[in-house]
C-alpha positions in Angstrom: 8.9 -115.5 29.8 7.9 -113.4 32.9 9.0 -109.8 32.6 7.9 -106.3 33.5 7.4 -104.3 30.4 8.4 -100.6 30.4 8.6 -98.0 27.8 12.4 -97.8 28.1 12.9 -101.6 28.2 11.8 -104.7 30.1 12.9 -106.4 33.4 13.1 -110.2 33.4 12.5 -112.3 36.5 12.0 -116.0 37.5 9.5 -117.1 40.1 10.2 -120.0 42.4 8.0 -121.4 45.2 4.6 -120.4 46.4 5.0 -119.5 50.1 3.5 -116.5 51.9 6.8 -114.7 52.4 7.9 -112.9 49.2 11.6 -112.4 48.5 13.1 -110.3 45.7 16.7 -111.3 44.6 19.2 -109.1 42.8 22.5 -110.5 41.6 25.9 -108.7 41.1 27.8 -107.6 38.0 28.4 -110.2 35.3 25.9 -112.6 36.8 22.3 -113.6 36.0 19.3 -114.6 38.1 20.5 -118.3 38.0 23.2 -117.5 40.5 20.5 -117.9 43.1 19.1 -121.2 41.9 20.7 -123.3 44.6 19.4 -120.9 47.3 15.8 -120.5 46.2 14.8 -124.1 46.4 11.0 -124.1 47.0 11.4 -126.6 49.8 13.5 -124.1 51.8 11.1 -122.1 53.9 7.6 -120.7 53.3 8.7 -118.3 50.6 7.9 -117.2 47.0 11.1 -116.1 45.3 11.5 -113.6 42.4 15.0 -113.6 41.0 15.7 -110.7 38.6 18.2 -110.2 35.8 19.6 -106.7 36.2 19.5 -104.5 33.1 22.4 -105.3 30.7 22.4 -108.8 32.1 20.5 -112.0 31.0 17.1 -111.4 29.5 16.5 -107.8 30.8 16.8 -105.0 28.4 17.3 -101.2 28.7 16.7 -99.7 25.3 17.6 -96.1 25.7 20.8 -94.1 26.2 19.5 -92.3 29.3 20.6 -93.5 32.8 18.2 -95.5 34.9 16.6 -93.3 37.6 14.9 -94.0 40.9 11.6 -92.9 39.2 12.2 -95.5 36.5 12.6 -98.3 39.0 9.7 -97.1 41.1 7.4 -97.3 38.1 8.7 -100.7 37.0 8.3 -102.2 40.4 5.0 -100.6 41.1 3.7 -102.5 38.1 5.4 -105.7 39.2 3.9 -105.5 42.7 0.4 -105.0 41.2 0.8 -107.8 38.6 1.8 -110.3 41.3 -0.5 -109.0 44.0 2.4 -108.3 46.4 2.0 -106.0 49.4 5.0 -106.9 51.6 8.4 -108.3 50.6 12.0 -108.9 51.6 15.1 -108.2 49.5 18.4 -110.0 49.1 20.9 -108.2 46.9 24.6 -108.6 46.1 27.2 -106.0 45.1 25.9 -103.7 42.3 22.5 -105.4 42.6 22.2 -103.5 45.9 21.6 -100.4 43.9 18.2 -101.9 42.9 17.6 -102.8 46.5 18.4 -99.2 47.6 16.1 -97.7 45.0 13.2 -100.0 46.2 14.0 -99.0 49.8 13.5 -95.3 48.8 10.4 -96.1 46.7 8.6 -98.6 49.0 10.0 -98.3 52.5 6.6 -99.3 54.1 6.5 -102.5 52.1 9.9 -104.0 53.0 10.3 -106.4 55.8 13.9 -107.6 55.5 16.8 -106.0 53.6 19.8 -108.3 53.2 22.7 -106.6 51.5 25.8 -108.6 50.5 28.9 -106.5 49.8 26.6 -103.5 49.3 27.3 -100.9 46.5 25.5 -97.7 46.2 25.5 -96.2 49.7 29.2 -95.3 50.5 31.0 -92.8 48.2 33.4 -94.6 45.9 35.8 -92.2 44.3 36.8 -94.4 41.3 33.2 -95.2 40.5 32.3 -91.5 40.7 35.3 -90.5 38.5 34.5 -93.0 35.8 30.8 -92.3 35.6 29.9 -88.7 36.5 32.2 -86.1 34.9 31.6 -86.0 31.2 35.3 -86.0 30.4 35.9 -89.1 32.6 33.0 -90.9 30.9 34.6 -90.3 27.5 37.9 -91.6 28.7 36.1 -94.7 30.2 34.3 -95.2 26.8 37.7 -94.9 25.1 39.1 -97.7 27.3 36.2 -99.9 26.5 36.3 -99.5 22.8 40.1 -99.7 22.4 41.3 -102.9 24.1 45.0 -102.3 23.4 44.8 -99.1 25.5 43.0 -101.0 28.2 45.6 -103.8 28.3 48.4 -101.2 28.4 46.7 -99.6 31.4 46.4 -102.9 33.3 50.1 -103.7 32.5 51.1 -100.3 33.9 49.0 -100.8 37.1 50.5 -104.2 37.6 54.0 -103.0 37.1 53.6 -100.0 39.5 51.7 -101.9 42.1 49.1 -99.1 42.2 46.3 -101.7 42.5 45.8 -104.8 44.7 46.7 -107.9 42.7 43.5 -109.7 43.4 41.5 -106.6 42.3 43.6 -106.4 39.2 42.9 -110.0 38.3 39.2 -109.3 38.9 39.3 -106.4 36.5 41.1 -108.5 33.9 38.5 -111.2 34.1 35.5 -108.8 33.9 36.9 -107.0 30.8 38.6 -109.7 28.8 36.3 -109.4 25.8 34.5 -106.6 23.9 31.1 -107.8 25.2 32.3 -107.7 28.8 33.9 -104.3 28.4 30.6 -102.9 26.9 28.7 -104.5 29.8 30.9 -102.9 32.4 30.5 -99.5 30.7 26.8 -99.7 30.2 26.1 -101.0 33.7 28.4 -98.5 35.5 27.2 -95.5 33.6 23.5 -96.3 33.5 23.3 -97.4 37.2 25.1 -94.3 38.5 22.0 -92.5 39.8 20.8 -95.5 41.8 22.3 -94.6 45.2 21.3 -93.3 48.6 23.4 -91.4 51.1 23.8 -93.0 54.5 21.7 -90.4 56.3 18.7 -91.0 54.1 19.2 -94.7 54.2 19.4 -94.8 58.0 16.2 -92.7 58.4 14.2 -94.8 55.9 15.1 -98.1 57.6 14.6 -96.7 61.1 11.3 -95.0 60.5 9.9 -98.0 58.7 11.4 -100.6 61.0 13.1 -102.5 58.2 15.3 -105.3 59.5 18.7 -104.7 57.9 21.3 -107.5 57.6 24.8 -106.6 56.1 27.1 -109.4 54.9 30.8 -108.8 54.2 33.8 -110.8 53.1 37.0 -110.4 55.0 39.0 -111.0 51.9 36.8 -108.9 49.6 38.9 -106.2 47.8 36.1 -104.9 45.7 33.8 -103.9 48.6 36.1 -104.0 51.6 34.7 -105.0 55.0 35.7 -101.6 56.3 33.1 -99.9 54.0 30.4 -102.3 55.2 31.4 -101.6 58.8 31.0 -97.9 58.2 27.5 -98.5 56.9 26.7 -100.6 59.9 27.7 -97.7 62.2 25.1 -95.5 60.5 22.3 -98.0 61.1 22.6 -99.1 64.8 19.9 -101.7 64.4 21.6 -103.5 61.5 23.2 -106.9 62.0 26.6 -107.4 60.4 27.9 -110.9 59.5 31.5 -111.3 58.3 32.8 -114.3 56.4 36.4 -115.3 55.7 35.9 -115.2 51.9 36.4 -113.3 48.7 33.8 -111.1 46.9 32.3 -113.6 44.5 32.1 -116.4 47.1 29.8 -114.4 49.5 26.5 -115.7 48.0 27.3 -119.4 48.5 29.0 -118.8 51.9 26.2 -116.8 53.5 23.2 -118.8 52.5 22.5 -120.2 56.0 22.5 -116.7 57.5 20.2 -115.4 54.7 17.6 -118.1 55.3 17.7 -117.7 59.0 16.9 -114.1 58.6 14.1 -114.8 56.0 12.6 -117.4 58.3 12.8 -115.0 61.3 15.2 -117.3 63.3 
């Protein structure tokens, strides 16, 4: 099983193809590396693909109670690049997986050729994510919701009754937290990924100074990462290309595959 060992855990990946162009793939919440299987067909382009399981997903393991830092990911991927003799690479990341992409952009800006971000999380300030994961009191409340499903269900019922949340977003929350395992996964992922972010000014400078080709992909029906947030990010990086699809959040990967491979193949 290919993985990158680390003293705080291990990061699993799957290698596909043997082309000269290296692509790293990072999935979204609740997914695993297999979500990219239909896209990383070795016959598609001159690429070698590495599809990762995020921590708390699939076969990857984070064994401590401390949040993952930029320094952690820099050390992990420094070892990965050495082990696989990689000098230059592109990144395709979706949703919360974009937090890994942003950490690599900060750690290895001179090694990245293309940065393709689908419904990117980790650049724009998200009040509810901050509230749930940063203040100690809020994290305790979040943990309480996760470990006591009756309270969680009452909260969702209240939100639905009062129309304080978009119905589609509410259904998404219900699906993502309909079992104890999923609720724990949400809590661990959100809390432990909270430091993996970059502000827009730093991001813009990194990609501009290092001539990284940025492609942003957004769903017009996405309620989790609204297209307006992606447009704001696009405005901070003038060279970035923005593609919009008439689709929902979880359909973006399948819908945008042609655009992704055109970018990777420099078309």
